[in-house]
C-alpha positions as a Python dict, from the first residue, in 0.01 Angstrom:
ca = {
    (1, 'M'): (0, 0, 0),
    (2, 'Q'): (-161, 71, 329),
    (3, 'L'): (68, 272, 567),
    (4, 'S'): (-90, 136, 849),
    (5, 'L'): (71, -221, 792),
    (6, 'F'): (404, -22, 793),
    (7, 'L'): (331, 191, 1108),
    (8, 'P'): (580, 12, 1356),
    (9, 'E'): (838, 31, 1127),
    (10, 'L'): (769, 380, 1037),
    (11, 'V'): (772, 483, 1399),
    (12, 'L'): (1123, 264, 1435),
    (13, 'I'): (1254, 480, 1082),
    (14, 'L'): (1192, 799, 1331),
    (15, 'M'): (1357, 686, 1595),
    (16, 'V'): (1645, 618, 1404),
    (17, 'V'): (1660, 953, 1199),
    (18, 'V'): (1577, 1136, 1603),
    (19, 'L'): (1886, 932, 1740),
    (20, 'F'): (2106, 996, 1428),
    (21, 'F'): (2048, 1418, 1464),
    (22, 'A'): (2081, 1358, 1885),
    (23, 'S'): (2404, 1252, 1796),
    (24, 'L'): (2537, 1524, 1621),
    (25, 'G'): (2453, 1748, 1867),
    (26, 'K'): (2504, 1763, 2272),
    (27, 'V'): (2231, 1522, 2416),
    (28, 'K'): (2232, 1473, 2785),
    (29, 'G'): (2210, 1052, 2838),
    (30, 'G'): (1897, 1095, 3078),
    (31, 'S'): (1713, 1267, 2759),
    (32, 'L'): (1863, 996, 2504),
    (33, 'Q'): (1698, 735, 2728),
    (34, 'G'): (1337, 903, 2711),
    (35, 'I'): (1386, 959, 2374),
    (36, 'T'): (1445, 612, 2310),
    (37, 'L'): (1177, 457, 2555),
    (38, 'V'): (893, 684, 2393),
    (39, 'F'): (978, 549, 2078),
    (40, 'A'): (967, 199, 2195),
    (41, 'A'): (680, 218, 2390),
    (42, 'V'): (511, 395, 2051),
    (43, 'A'): (655, 110, 1836),
    (44, 'T'): (493, -135, 2037),
    (45, 'L'): (150, 11, 2050),
    (46, 'A'): (195, 58, 1707),
    (47, 'A'): (283, -327, 1670),
    (48, 'I'): (-57, -399, 1904),
    (49, 'A'): (-287, -159, 1706),
    (50, 'T'): (-213, -377, 1348),
    (51, 'F'): (-203, -705, 1552),
    (52, 'N'): (-536, -796, 1334),
    (53, 'Q'): (-453, -647, 1007),
    (54, 'H'): (-291, -839, 724),
    (55, 'G'): (-138, -811, 403),
    (56, 'L'): (150, -783, 103),
    (57, 'M'): (404, -527, 41),
    (58, 'F'): (672, -435, -171),
    (59, 'Y'): (627, -688, -431),
    (60, 'E'): (477, -932, -179),
    (61, 'A'): (835, -986, -27),
    (62, 'Y'): (659, -840, 280),
    (63, 'R'): (435, -1029, 478),
    (64, 'V'): (228, -803, 776),
    (65, 'D'): (11, -1091, 947),
    (66, 'V'): (-67, -1218, 1245),
    (67, 'F'): (253, -1403, 1317),
    (68, 'S'): (476, -1130, 1206),
    (69, 'Q'): (272, -866, 1442),
    (70, 'I'): (336, -1101, 1796),
    (71, 'F'): (703, -1072, 1699),
    (72, 'K'): (730, -702, 1657),
    (73, 'V'): (540, -666, 1977),
    (74, 'I'): (780, -920, 2161),
    (75, 'I'): (1096, -773, 2001),
    (76, 'T'): (965, -359, 2024),
    (77, 'S'): (872, -439, 2452),
    (78, 'S'): (1178, -624, 2469),
    (79, 'L'): (1384, -285, 2341),
    (80, 'F'): (1212, -91, 2549),
    (81, 'L'): (1303, -361, 2912),
    (82, 'V'): (1650, -328, 2773),
    (83, 'V'): (1673, 58, 2739),
    (84, 'Y'): (1443, 126, 3075),
    (85, 'M'): (1672, -111, 3295),
    (86, 'G'): (2015, 50, 3206),
    (87, 'P'): (2015, 410, 3268),
    (88, 'G'): (2293, 589, 3247),
    (89, 'L'): (2470, 326, 3063),
    (90, 'S'): (2751, 280, 3304),
    (91, 'G'): (2930, -19, 3089),
    (92, 'V'): (2917, 236, 2738),
    (93, 'D'): (3187, 467, 2708),
    (94, 'S'): (3011, 793, 2784),
    (95, 'Q'): (3112, 993, 2485),
    (96, 'L'): (2883, 723, 2216),
    (97, 'K'): (2598, 707, 2408),
    (98, 'P'): (2352, 886, 2178),
    (99, 'E'): (2545, 627, 1910),
    (100, 'Y'): (2502, 323, 2104),
    (101, 'Y'): (2077, 394, 2104),
    (102, 'L'): (2060, 456, 1756),
    (103, 'F'): (2267, 146, 1670),
    (104, 'L'): (2019, -61, 1901),
    (105, 'T'): (1737, 107, 1717),
    (106, 'I'): (1872, 24, 1387),
    (107, 'S'): (1932, -347, 1507),
    (108, 'S'): (1606, -399, 1629),
    (109, 'L'): (1459, -232, 1315),
    (110, 'G'): (1613, -533, 1120),
    (111, 'L'): (1464, -793, 1379),
    (112, 'V'): (1106, -630, 1295),
    (113, 'F'): (1188, -639, 919),
    (114, 'L'): (1291, -1015, 933),
    (115, 'S'): (967, -1138, 1122),
    (116, 'S'): (765, -996, 778),
    (117, 'A'): (1017, -1091, 561),
    (118, 'V'): (877, -1394, 305),
    (119, 'E'): (1151, -1351, 32),
    (120, 'L'): (1520, -1508, 79),
    (121, 'L'): (1682, -1219, -59),
    (122, 'T'): (1483, -972, 196),
    (123, 'I'): (1532, -1206, 480),
    (124, 'L'): (1923, -1170, 407),
    (125, 'L'): (1924, -820, 440),
    (126, 'S'): (1700, -787, 738),
    (127, 'L'): (1940, -1018, 860),
    (128, 'E'): (2222, -799, 736),
    (129, 'I'): (2091, -514, 854),
    (130, 'S'): (2023, -606, 1243),
    (131, 'S'): (2364, -786, 1244),
    (132, 'Y'): (2595, -475, 1116),
    (133, 'A'): (2429, -253, 1367),
    (134, 'L'): (2580, -505, 1669),
    (135, 'Y'): (2905, -525, 1513),
    (136, 'I'): (2961, -169, 1604),
    (137, 'V'): (2756, -161, 1947),
    (138, 'I'): (3008, -434, 2092),
    (139, 'P'): (3318, -250, 2133),
    (140, 'L'): (3156, 37, 2266),
    (141, 'R'): (3255, -90, 2617),
    (142, 'R'): (3426, 159, 2844),
    (143, 'Q'): (3806, 190, 2786),
    (144, 'D'): (3860, -30, 3127),
    (145, 'G'): (3881, -395, 2958),
    (146, 'Y'): (3984, -240, 2602),
    (147, 'R'): (4125, -548, 2468),
    (148, 'V'): (3870, -790, 2592),
    (149, 'Q'): (3561, -559, 2415),
    (150, 'M'): (3781, -564, 2091),
    (151, 'E'): (3858, -927, 2091),
    (152, 'A'): (3474, -958, 2145),
    (153, 'G'): (3362, -693, 1893),
    (154, 'I'): (3606, -920, 1573),
    (155, 'K'): (3472, -1237, 1679),
    (156, 'Y'): (3117, -1120, 1659),
    (157, 'V'): (3196, -998, 1287),
    (158, 'L'): (3432, -1320, 1161),
    (159, 'F'): (3168, -1570, 1273),
    (160, 'G'): (2884, -1326, 1145),
    (161, 'A'): (3006, -1315, 800),
    (162, 'A'): (3106, -1701, 801),
    (163, 'S'): (2721, -1744, 868),
    (164, 'T'): (2621, -1506, 620),
    (165, 'G'): (2875, -1676, 358),
    (166, 'I'): (2722, -1991, 468),
    (167, 'T'): (2313, -1880, 449),
    (168, 'L'): (2367, -1719, 119),
    (169, 'F'): (2544, -2036, -59),
    (170, 'G'): (2261, -2218, 81),
    (171, 'I'): (2004, -2001, -41),
    (172, 'S'): (2160, -2015, -399),
    (173, 'Y'): (2097, -2424, -385),
    (174, 'V'): (1775, -2337, -291),
    (175, 'F'): (1723, -2115, -572),
    (176, 'G'): (1910, -2316, -848),
    (177, 'L'): (1668, -2608, -734),
    (178, 'S'): (1318, -2441, -661),
    (179, 'H'): (1354, -2168, -905),
    (180, 'S'): (1271, -1884, -670),
    (181, 'T'): (1318, -1710, -402),
    (182, 'Y'): (939, -1615, -262),
    (183, 'L'): (839, -1846, 40),
    (184, 'S'): (489, -1894, -111),
    (185, 'D'): (656, -2087, -440),
    (186, 'L'): (891, -2264, -203),
    (187, 'V'): (612, -2433, 31),
    (188, 'K'): (514, -2569, -292),
    (189, 'S'): (827, -2713, -378),
    (190, 'I'): (1082, -2772, -115),
    (191, 'P'): (859, -3054, 68),
    (192, 'G'): (886, -3298, -238),
    (193, 'L'): (1240, -3179, -309),
    (194, 'L'): (1387, -3243, -9),
    (195, 'A'): (1235, -3604, 12),
    (196, 'G'): (1401, -3690, -329),
    (197, 'Q'): (1701, -3451, -321),
    (198, 'P'): (2079, -3432, -82),
    (199, 'L'): (2134, -3126, -208),
    (200, 'A'): (1788, -2984, -122),
    (201, 'V'): (1878, -3101, 247),
    (202, 'I'): (2215, -2958, 255),
    (203, 'G'): (2086, -2637, 93),
    (204, 'M'): (1803, -2582, 328),
    (205, 'V'): (2057, -2678, 673),
    (206, 'M'): (2309, -2390, 486),
    (207, 'M'): (2026, -2154, 441),
    (208, 'L'): (1961, -2176, 851),
    (209, 'C'): (2348, -2126, 977),
    (210, 'G'): (2240, -1717, 926),
    (211, 'F'): (1981, -1846, 1187),
    (212, 'F'): (2132, -2080, 1403),
    (213, 'Y'): (2429, -1787, 1470),
    (214, 'K'): (2122, -1574, 1559),
    (215, 'L'): (1979, -1807, 1857),
    (216, 'A'): (2382, -1926, 1907),
    (217, 'M'): (2284, -2253, 1813),
    (218, 'F'): (2514, -2515, 1691),
    (219, 'P'): (2745, -2519, 1522),
    (220, 'M'): (2727, -2170, 1489),
    (221, 'H'): (2719, -2120, 1875),
    (222, 'F'): (3158, -2023, 1939),
    (223, 'W'): (3095, -1691, 1932),
    (224, 'T'): (2880, -1635, 2209),
    (225, 'P'): (3094, -1664, 2588),
    (226, 'D'): (3387, -1439, 2489),
    (227, 'V'): (3120, -1147, 2313),
    (228, 'Y'): (2875, -1215, 2641),
    (229, 'E'): (3165, -1171, 2837),
    (230, 'G'): (3353, -877, 2654),
    (231, 'A'): (3062, -668, 2536),
    (232, 'A'): (2934, -451, 2832),
    (233, 'N'): (2653, -553, 3040),
    (234, 'E'): (2365, -385, 2826),
    (235, 'T'): (2468, -454, 2517),
    (236, 'T'): (2507, -837, 2636),
    (237, 'T'): (2132, -776, 2749),
    (238, 'F'): (2053, -683, 2388),
    (239, 'I'): (2241, -941, 2243),
    (240, 'A'): (2114, -1224, 2520),
    (241, 'T'): (1665, -1166, 2415),
    (242, 'L'): (1621, -972, 2085),
    (243, 'P'): (1798, -1126, 1801),
    (244, 'K'): (1664, -1475, 1929),
    (245, 'V'): (1337, -1341, 1918),
    (246, 'G'): (1404, -1306, 1528),
    (247, 'A'): (1530, -1575, 1451),
    (248, 'V'): (1260, -1827, 1606),
    (249, 'A'): (1038, -1586, 1374),
    (250, 'L'): (1227, -1700, 1085),
    (251, 'L'): (1346, -2004, 1161),
    (252, 'L'): (932, -2133, 1200),
    (253, 'R'): (828, -1983, 897),
    (254, 'L'): (1146, -2162, 712),
    (255, 'V'): (1080, -2532, 897),
    (256, 'F'): (740, -2468, 809),
    (257, 'L'): (921, -2510, 413),
    (258, 'A'): (996, -2827, 509),
    (259, 'G'): (597, -2987, 558),
    (260, 'V'): (483, -3187, 874),
    (261, 'E'): (681, -3499, 751),
    (262, 'V'): (975, -3590, 924),
    (263, 'G'): (1290, -3682, 703),
    (264, 'Q'): (1653, -3659, 681),
    (265, 'F'): (1599, -3259, 716),
    (266, 'T'): (1417, -3269, 1065),
    (267, 'W'): (1681, -3562, 1196),
    (268, 'V'): (1966, -3364, 1088),
    (269, 'L'): (1828, -3018, 1284),
    (270, 'A'): (1735, -3264, 1602),
    (271, 'T'): (2107, -3388, 1616),
    (272, 'F'): (2209, -2979, 1632),
    (273, 'A'): (1950, -2951, 1908),
    (274, 'V'): (2083, -3242, 2121),
    (275, 'L'): (2415, -3104, 2068),
    (276, 'S'): (2318, -2773, 2181),
    (277, 'M'): (2164, -2836, 2438),
    (278, 'T'): (2434, -3040, 2552),
    (279, 'V'): (2752, -2891, 2478),
    (280, 'G'): (2563, -2533, 2611),
    (281, 'N'): (2495, -2736, 2974),
    (282, 'L'): (2793, -2937, 3032),
    (283, 'A'): (3015, -2611, 2942),
    (284, 'A'): (2809, -2416, 3182),
    (285, 'L'): (2915, -2632, 3497),
    (286, 'V'): (3233, -2509, 3512),
    (287, 'Q'): (3211, -2121, 3440),
    (288, 'N'): (3259, -1850, 3713),
    (289, 'D'): (3156, -1541, 3540),
    (290, 'L'): (2796, -1513, 3525),
    (291, 'K'): (2794, -1352, 3157),
    (292, 'R'): (2982, -1649, 3041),
    (293, 'L'): (2718, -1912, 3213),
    (294, 'L'): (2428, -1707, 3088),
    (295, 'A'): (2639, -1754, 2732),
    (296, 'Y'): (2652, -2125, 2758),
    (297, 'S'): (2296, -2127, 2884),
    (298, 'S'): (2165, -1933, 2581),
    (299, 'I'): (2316, -2220, 2323),
    (300, 'A'): (2147, -2480, 2566),
    (301, 'H'): (1800, -2312, 2585),
    (302, 'A'): (1831, -2253, 2143),
    (303, 'G'): (1848, -2633, 2169),
    (304, 'Y'): (1524, -2684, 2376),
    (305, 'V'): (1361, -2379, 2133),
    (306, 'M'): (1433, -2616, 1841),
    (307, 'V'): (1266, -2899, 1998),
    (308, 'G'): (930, -2699, 1984),
    (309, 'I'): (1040, -2587, 1575),
    (310, 'L'): (1052, -2914, 1472),
    (311, 'S'): (724, -3017, 1646),
    (312, 'V'): (589, -2891, 1364),
    (313, 'G'): (197, -2829, 1415),
    (314, 'E'): (12, -2564, 1589),
    (315, 'L'): (121, -2722, 1926),
    (316, 'G'): (478, -2704, 1877),
    (317, 'S'): (510, -2363, 1672),
    (318, 'S'): (307, -2223, 1918),
    (319, 'A'): (475, -2337, 2229),
    (320, 'A'): (845, -2222, 2054),
    (321, 'I'): (682, -1871, 2046),
    (322, 'Y'): (585, -1916, 2437),
    (323, 'Y'): (899, -2015, 2484),
    (324, 'I'): (1100, -1729, 2350),
    (325, 'M'): (858, -1484, 2513),
    (326, 'G'): (947, -1682, 2856),
    (327, 'Y'): (1319, -1718, 2771),
    (328, 'V'): (1329, -1316, 2688),
    (329, 'L'): (1186, -1225, 3064),
    (330, 'M'): (1437, -1493, 3248),
    (331, 'N'): (1730, -1318, 3045),
    (332, 'L'): (1634, -984, 3157),
    (333, 'A'): (1552, -1056, 3514),
    (334, 'C'): (1912, -1231, 3569),
    (335, 'F'): (2076, -950, 3376),
    (336, 'Y'): (1888, -697, 3539),
    (337, 'V'): (2043, -837, 3880),
    (338, 'I'): (2435, -815, 3719),
    (339, 'Y'): (2374, -468, 3589),
    (340, 'H'): (2290, -356, 3930),
    (341, 'L'): (2557, -513, 4091),
    (342, 'A'): (2800, -371, 3866),
    (343, 'P'): (2786, -1, 3927),
    (344, 'A'): (3133, 66, 3676),
    (345, 'G'): (3015, -162, 3418),
    (346, 'E'): (3262, -444, 3527),
    (347, 'N'): (3158, -792, 3461),
    (348, 'V'): (3005, -996, 3809),
    (349, 'T'): (3115, -1303, 3913),
    (350, 'F'): (2944, -1580, 4188),
    (351, 'A'): (3196, -1409, 4437),
    (352, 'D'): (2963, -1113, 4407),
    (353, 'L'): (2676, -1253, 4455),
    (354, 'R'): (2750, -1362, 4829),
    (355, 'G'): (2517, -1211, 5070),
    (356, 'L'): (2308, -1055, 4808),
    (357, 'H'): (1989, -1139, 5025),
    (358, 'R'): (2132, -918, 5265),
    (359, 'R'): (2239, -630, 5046),
    (360, 'S'): (1914, -572, 4860),
    (361, 'P'): (1677, -918, 4870),
    (362, 'L'): (1475, -738, 4596),
    (363, 'L'): (1768, -857, 4356),
    (364, 'A'): (1797, -1171, 4516),
    (365, 'F'): (1468, -1315, 4468),
    (366, 'T'): (1427, -1154, 4120),
    (367, 'L'): (1757, -1353, 4056),
    (368, 'G'): (1596, -1647, 4225),
    (369, 'A'): (1289, -1598, 3973),
    (370, 'G'): (1514, -1609, 3651),
    (371, 'A'): (1735, -1879, 3763),
    (372, 'F'): (1409, -2144, 3864),
    (373, 'G'): (1269, -2039, 3544),
    (374, 'M'): (1581, -2095, 3348),
    (375, 'A'): (1620, -2441, 3524),
    (376, 'G'): (1202, -2533, 3444),
    (377, 'I'): (1097, -2555, 3804),
    (378, 'P'): (794, -2484, 3884),
    (379, 'P'): (559, -2271, 3836),
    (380, 'T'): (732, -2069, 3652),
    (381, 'V'): (733, -2015, 3269),
    (382, 'G'): (1033, -2239, 3230),
    (383, 'F'): (869, -2523, 3348),
    (384, 'T'): (526, -2479, 3160),
    (385, 'G'): (710, -2361, 2814),
    (386, 'K'): (967, -2660, 2837),
    (387, 'F'): (644, -2906, 2936),
    (388, 'I'): (504, -2774, 2633),
    (389, 'V'): (764, -2811, 2418),
    (390, 'F'): (826, -3176, 2507),
    (391, 'T'): (472, -3245, 2471),
    (392, 'A'): (460, -3121, 2112),
    (393, 'A'): (765, -3340, 2074),
    (394, 'I'): (634, -3673, 2195),
    (395, 'Q'): (306, -3609, 1973),
    (396, 'K'): (565, -3580, 1691),
    (397, 'G'): (720, -3927, 1828),
    (398, 'F'): (1008, -3771, 1878),
    (399, 'Y'): (1090, -3955, 2286),
    (400, 'A'): (1449, -3950, 2242),
    (401, 'L'): (1489, -3619, 2168),
    (402, 'V'): (1271, -3548, 2427),
    (403, 'I'): (1442, -3789, 2714),
    (404, 'L'): (1805, -3619, 2617),
    (405, 'G'): (1584, -3246, 2674),
    (406, 'V'): (1475, -3371, 3026),
    (407, 'I'): (1794, -3492, 3105),
    (408, 'N'): (1979, -3165, 2994),
    (409, 'A'): (1731, -2941, 3209),
    (410, 'A'): (1811, -3198, 3491),
    (411, 'I'): (2230, -3169, 3410),
    (412, 'S'): (2128, -2731, 3422),
    (413, 'A'): (1921, -2726, 3751),
    (414, 'F'): (2300, -2776, 3881),
    (415, 'Y'): (2444, -2455, 3792),
    (416, 'Y'): (2112, -2253, 3784),
    (417, 'L'): (2072, -2361, 4162),
    (418, 'K'): (2461, -2273, 4257),
    (419, 'M'): (2368, -1885, 4126),
    (420, 'V'): (2090, -1924, 4402),
    (421, 'R'): (2284, -2097, 4647),
    (422, 'A'): (2498, -1801, 4621),
    (423, 'A'): (2272, -1509, 4646),
    (424, 'Y'): (2152, -1674, 4986),
    (425, 'S'): (2503, -1772, 5089),
    (426, 'Q'): (2656, -1595, 5398),
    (427, 'E'): (2911, -1266, 5295),
    (428, 'D'): (3279, -1321, 5317),
    (429, 'E'): (3447, -1189, 5602),
    (430, 'L'): (3492, -859, 5443),
    (431, 'Q'): (3123, -728, 5458),
    (432, 'K'): (2974, -574, 5115),
    (433, 'S'): (2797, -268, 5140),
    (434, 'K'): (2409, -276, 5047),
    (435, 'V'): (2269, -187, 4660),
    (436, 'A'): (2067, 120, 4641),
    (437, 'L'): (1769, 67, 4425),
    (438, 'G'): (1538, 377, 4314),
    (439, 'M'): (1180, 309, 4301),
    (440, 'T'): (1166, 235, 3906),
    (441, 'A'): (1428, -7, 3936),
    (442, 'R'): (1247, -132, 4206),
    (443, 'L'): (911, -152, 3972),
    (444, 'L'): (1079, -342, 3703),
    (445, 'G'): (1218, -616, 3956),
    (446, 'V'): (876, -682, 4104),
    (447, 'A'): (746, -655, 3731),
    (448, 'L'): (983, -945, 3586),
    (449, 'I'): (902, -1163, 3893),
    (450, 'L'): (532, -1165, 3846),
    (451, 'A'): (548, -1175, 3476),
    (452, 'I'): (834, -1527, 3518),
    (453, 'V'): (522, -1664, 3808),
    (454, 'L'): (204, -1527, 3670),
    (455, 'I'): (287, -1627, 3277),
    (456, 'G'): (377, -1967, 3378),
    (457, 'I'): (67, -2003, 3599),
    (458, 'F'): (-185, -1922, 3348),
    (459, 'P'): (-50, -1994, 3038),
    (460, 'Q'): (-345, -2038, 2813),
    (461, 'G'): (-398, -1656, 2678),
    (462, 'F'): (-57, -1647, 2568),
    (463, 'I'): (-88, -1997, 2410),
    (464, 'D'): (-420, -1917, 2221),
    (465, 'L'): (-200, -1602, 2100),
    (466, 'A'): (82, -1792, 1954),
    (467, 'K'): (-181, -2045, 1827),
    (468, 'Q'): (-364, -1766, 1615),
    (469, 'A'): (1, -1663, 1476),
    (470, 'V'): (97, -1984, 1349),
    (471, 'A'): (-243, -2049, 1210),
    (472, 'V'): (-136, -1818, 923),
    (473, 'L'): (205, -2061, 850),
}
């Protein structure tokens, strides 16, 4: 086994060990954040350094290739940004900060494993490593809203256990029909089974439930609003970004098993995509808490990503990778604003946004960039992502899916622009104090705005990288 192939994972494993020993002693919060940032940056550099390497490890259950490495770069860099965005962990119990960073890292490590796993039981174990760490992290919010965070933690555990059970049941169906758990064997037998065996369709759909849960996609979406609202702002930022990346990586691998022909399996997933978009957008219209609104928004975006995944082929799959990368940036921009508007870790409502353009022009503009991007307004990465996803779907003949997607995008514009309108409206009679931002926070805000706009205007380099990754599938 070449150790260089496993380099990003080794860095994250070392990071887990260091944070574990830090949790045994008394290390200051600033030092903990610095350690986590350094290791996350090194892990990202390791993923970039091994980008063009390829090979099989652990009895061919673990595959390193361009496809896995592009997701490892996105996951590790997103971990860096999430930790960088939340200095001080104002929403987390002060005594539990070392453990908090430790379990975030373990969850990220599980997602990194997930992007390279090419055997069904290895995939399941990677999924559980990521999920179990989050089960512990969600209740670690400060004690102010004790009942809310515990309720969020319990719901996440219960839905996670249910989705894992359904996924394992689906894997047993697939194994029983194909007599293998290796994706390299399944890709030869599954297309034929899906065409002639209704049980294969049921098994594949059940097997994907665990990834629908991570992606917050219908019908495994019910946990999302309560967990987003109940978890600390820093935790919600993590849940809203990194697990989605890992889910897309595996969904692309697994949907490729079905082949390029449109059949019953495709139409089942297309129905889930439409329901996810519709349920998410309609429910988001009436929300007042920003985290609940972004929770329903994530359910809708899971539907858009699934449109790209279903458009199996070079353009559709690369569009899904581009879209999820843009989605991470747009979400980070919105949660960046929430974090700085809630110095004590409280939840933020539309009333808290009033007059934001006077209190902090940079925060208002960052929120505008994130909201415009998620609404699909040019020239943001959200517009370009939706355009490429829908173009790929049209090429596959999914005209009804595209029409419903465009209608849903139009509905979503209402509540995204409502956020911007609140930020640029006049203050209430009670004058609110200005929001002070440090130099590092200002740099991050400017970087997020530039990334959302520039990657939207110049998508070709990222699309070419995504096509290169998809080619190995």
